[in-house]
N, C-alpha and C positions, 0 to 999 in steps of 0.2 A: 452409545450414539442415540439420540431420540430423533423423532420424526420432527419436532419442534425445531431442534438444533440444525437439521439439515435445511428446513425452509428458512430458518435464520440466517445461514450460511449464503443461500441463493438471492435472499433480499439485500444482504450485505454487499453483495457483488453487483448487483443490479443497481443499488443506490450510488456507489461508488462510481461505476462506470457512466450512470447518467449524469454526475455532475461534471465529471471530467468531459465528457462529450460535450457538455453544453456550453462549457468553455469555449472549446472549439467552434461550435455551431454559432453562438451569439457573435463573435468575432468575425465570424465569415458573414453573418447577416449584417453585421455592423458596415463592413465594406462593400455591402451590395454583391458579395458573391453568390452564386446559384448553388445552395446545398439539396443534393437531390434526394438524400436520405439519411434519416436518423434513425438508428437503429439500436436495441438493446439486444445482445445476445448473436450469436452466429448461425450459420447453417440455413435449412429450409426457413421461409417465413411463415410464423404460425398466425399472426394476426395484423392487419393493416389497421393501426388505432386511429389515423387520420391522415388527411391529403389534403394540403392547403393549394393546390394547384401548381405548386412548385416543388415543395419538399413531401416525401412520403414518410410518416412515423410509424415504423414497425417493430414488432416483436418476433424474435427469432428463436429457433429451436433450443441452441445451447446456451445457457444462460451464464456463460463465462467469459463475457466481455461484450464489445459493441463497438460502432464505428460510425462516422459520419462520412459521407460521401460528397466532395465538392467537385463540381464542374471544373475541366480544366486540369485535374492533377494528374490524368494517366496519358500516357501515349499508346499503351497496349496496342488492341488491332484497330483503333480508328482509321489507320490510313487504309489497311484492308477491307474495313467496311465502306468506305468512300469509294476506292477502286473497285470494287465488286458488286456495289449497290446494294450491300446486305442490309438488312434490317438493324438501325442503330439503337432500338428502343431498349429501356433497362430493363434487365432481367432481375430476378430474384436471388441472385448470387451478387455478394460484394465484388465490386471492381477493383482493379489494381490502382485506382486513384482514390481509394479512401482513405481519410484521414483519422488515425488513433483507433486502428483495430485493437481494442484494449483487450488482451486477455487477461482477466484478473486472477493469474495463477502465481506470478511472482509478487510479492507484496514486502515491502519494507514496513515492519509494523511492530510494535511493542508487543512483548507477550504479557504486559501488564493491562493489555486492552480490555479484559474481562473485569477489571477492578474500576468502578466509576471514580475512584479517586487517584487512579491511576498508580499509586505506589505504597497505597496504605496497607495492602495485604502481602505484596511482594516487598522482599527485604532487598529485592533489586528491581531496577528499571530495565526490563528487557529491552533487549534490541531489535533490530529490524528483521521483519522475515522476509526480505523484497518480495506490489502489483503492478500491474500496468505492463505487461509485456505487449508492447505495441506492435503488430505486424504490419505497420504502414509501409507501403511501397510508393516513395515520393518521386515518381519519374519525371524528369525535366524533359521539355521539347525543345528542339531547336527550331528556328524560325521556319526552316525549311519543310519540316516534318508538319508544323502548325499548318503551312499554307497547302500542303497535299491533303493532310487529313480532314480540313475543314474545321478545325479546333477552333473554339471559341477564342478571339485574340484577346477578350476580356477575362478569360479564364483565370484559374488560381496561379499557374505557372508563369503567366505574362503580367500578373499584379506587381505593384512596386514591393521592394525588398521589405518595407517597414510593415506592409499589410499583410504578408505572408507571415513575417515574423510574428506579430500578434495572434493571428489565427493560430499557429504553431504553440505559442506560449500561453494562449486563453486555458488550454486543458489542464496544466499543472496551475496554473493561478486558481482557476476554480476549486481545485482539489485542495489548496490549501485554504481557500477561503471557506469551503464548506467544512473542511476539517476543524477550523478555529471554531466556526458558528456552533457546530455540534457539541464540542466541549464546552463551549459557554452557555449553552442552552440547557444542560444537564440539571444546573441547580433550580432553573427556575421552571422546569418542566417536571421531571420524575423526582427530583430533589436529591440531596447527598445523604447517605445512610449515617445515622448518629449513632448506632449500635453496631457493631463489628465483633462477632464472636470467632475468635481464632483458635485452632488448636496447635499443638506442636508436630501433628503429622503432615508431611511433605506433599504437596499436591502436583507442585511444578518443580522442575530443576532446568536449569537454562545450561544450554550445552557451552562448552569452554569456559566456564565461571568456577570459581574455586571448589564449589560444593559438588560440580560434576566432575572435577578432576581427581577429587578425593573419592570418588565411588558412591556417593550418596543418590539414593534412586527415590522415586516417586512412590509414596506409601511408607519410607522409613518415618521414624519418628526421633526427633531431638530430645532426649531425656534430661540433659544437663550441658552446660557451657562453662568451661574452667571449672568443672565440679560444681558449679550453682545449679540446684535441681530447677528447671523449667516447668512452668505449672500451665501457661498459654501460650498462644502464638505470639500477642503483644510482646510478652516479657521477651520471648525469644528474637523476635526482630529488634526490641529496642537495644537489648543486649548485643547484638551483632551490629547494628549501627554504630554503636559506641566505640568500636574498635577498629576504624578505618587505617589499614594498612599494619595492622598488629597480629600476631598469629594468635589462634585462639584455639582450645581443645574443645571438640564436640563429643559427646557420649550419645551414639546412634543406636537405636533399637530398629531392626528391620522387621518387615511384616511376618518373617518366621520366629519373631521373638528372641532374635540373637543379637547380643550386645558387642560394639566394637568402639574404638575411640580413634578420631581422625583428629588432625591437626590442619587448621585451614588459615589463611590470612586474608580478610576480608577486603576488596577492592575500594579504594577511595573513590567517592562519587559526589558531585555536588548535591547538597540538600536543597530539594526545591523549597522547602517551608523556613530555610533560614538561609538568606542570603550570605554568601563568603564562607559557608562553612561545609564540611564534607562529612559523608556518613560511611559507613562500611557495609558492603553487600558481598554476598557470597552466591548469589542466582539461585535463590530458592523462593517457592511462594507457598505459605502455609494454608492448609483448608480452612476456608473461611465462609461465614454465613453472615449477611447484611439484613438489619432490619431497622425500623424507626426512621424511616425516610422522612426526611423535612424539607420543604421547599426555602430556595433562597429568594432574595430579592433581585431584580434585575441588575442592579449595579454590582452587586455581590456575586452573582454568578458570571457575569461577564470578566470582573476581575479575576475569578478563579480559573476561568477557562482561557484567559490570554497569559495568565501564569504558568498554566499546563503546558500552552502551546510553546511559550519561550523556553520551557525546561526541556521539551521534547526536541527542540532544535539545538540546545545546548547538548544534549546527551547524543543526537546523532551525529553531531560534529566530532565527537569523542570516538562513537563506534566507526566512524569512516574513516578516521584517522590512526585507527588501530587495526592492522590488516588481519591479525589472528582473532581478533574479536568479530571482526564483520564477517569473518569465513563460519565462526561458529555460530553466529547467531542467525544466519540466513535460513529462512524457512520458506515454504510454498503453498499450495492449495490444501494439503492435508493438515498443515498447521492452522492455516485460518479456518478449516472447517473444525478442529479441535477448539479452537478459540471463540469462534460462533457457538457451537454446542453449550460451552462453559457460561457465555454471556446469556445465553437463551435461558439456563436455569438459575441465574440472578437476576432477571428483570430488565425493564426497560432502560433503567440508567445505564446498567454495564452495555447494552447493546448499541446505545447511543456514544459510549465511550469508546465501543471498539470500532464503529464508523467513524469516529472523529480522528482515531489515531491511525487507522488504517489509510483514510482518505489523506491525512497529511504525509504518509509514507507514499502514496500513490504519486502525488505531486513532486515529492523529493527524487524519488526512483527514475520519474521519467524524464529529470533534466539531465541525468548522466548521458554524457556524450556520445552515447552508443549509436550508430545507425538502426533504423527502425523504432527508436525511441524518439520522443519530442526532441530532447537535448541533441540527438544525432541530426535531426534536421536542422535545427538552430545552428549547430556547427558547421554544416554545409552551407548555411546562408552566411556567416561570418568568413567562410573561406571564399564564397561566391563575391563578397564584397571587397576582399584583399585581392583578389585575382581580378576583379572587374568582369568577370563572366563566369557563367553557370558551367557544372561539368556536363559533359555530353549525357545523353541518355543512356549509353551503353555504361560508361563508368558509374552513372548514378546507380543502374542495377547491380554493378558489381560491387558496389558499397554496400546495397542494403541487402543483398544476398548474403554477404560475408556476416553483417550484422544479425540476420535471421539464423543464419547457422550457430553463431555464437550464442544467441539468446535460446535456442531450441535445446542447445547442449547444457546450458546453464540450466534451463528448465527440467532437463531429465536427471540431470546431478541433484537437483535440490528436491525433487519429486523422490528419488532414492533416498536422499537422507531423511526426508520426512517419514519415510514409511518404515526404513530400516534402522534408522538412528535411535538413539536412547532419548 
């Protein structure tokens, strides 16, 4: 793990969170809500970047997330401050009324993120590593509490439901938009590699896929498929692609120079370069080196990026509807750190590709109807619309406490898997 890889990891998380929070922020401003703070990071404030008289723009110590604090979202201790006459000024600590405290530790992302062409070096398009664990506490206020506390009657919780809806949805929308733009701009900025040197040495094995189940490990070398010698990675990948759903025999040489034979059946998956056709994948990535980067025209670059984005959504729909595959493919901060380190070694094209895919993943994950995620807020708004009234503050806090416990548990499980899983 290089220092540049760690810095890339921090930069990637910061950019992901910035654009996600920017969506919340701009929609709040559009509806003339008062945004008290826009922060990248958690913990103590390191730097006040700017203050426009209404909003503080801050950098905080822990670069694993961020938040937007909008006036009128919290009930917290407003009543107590009003009754005791305590100073109600804003502190450096995020309050309970912050929107999108995104902890970029759980991220749905392709393991192919290090590849600027998304699937050229992977025989598989790897699955989501689930970012964006939002520890949002969207507490609602009763009118009585608002009257006692002196809360702004024009604050977030008293706005029409359509305004609150768009403010919440703004985060995922901007994550999708940024992810698409990043993938579209790779060709016109850093360029697409024209030369890819691939070996038959395995650099990555995707958990839950056929190769993983067969015991193939990083560092193993595939010397033959169906007794046909493999001379380079391209030949190996093309051969695997040509057997979707059909058993193949692999002759594998381990790092200790021991040879064994295994039989695997490549999973059929849509071929992104040939509509309507499938290709076989077993969940491996050969070691690759890219060179001879050439820039594309704007139209070609956007066409390629749009196609990759569409393919990403198709692949995600398959993963999300296959519980075993979803569980096997989930990863967290350590997985993202490894991806960032790999991308940093391959250059700007790979870093932008990583950003694009992680941003798409962040947007999708945040739409899950789990309390504390944006999708959880939207689900509660739907319930409010159906019932004709909001949940009480106590009910809301119970729901979000349960959501926080669920997400914290998931975070620990995924972190354990990242560290101790093969």
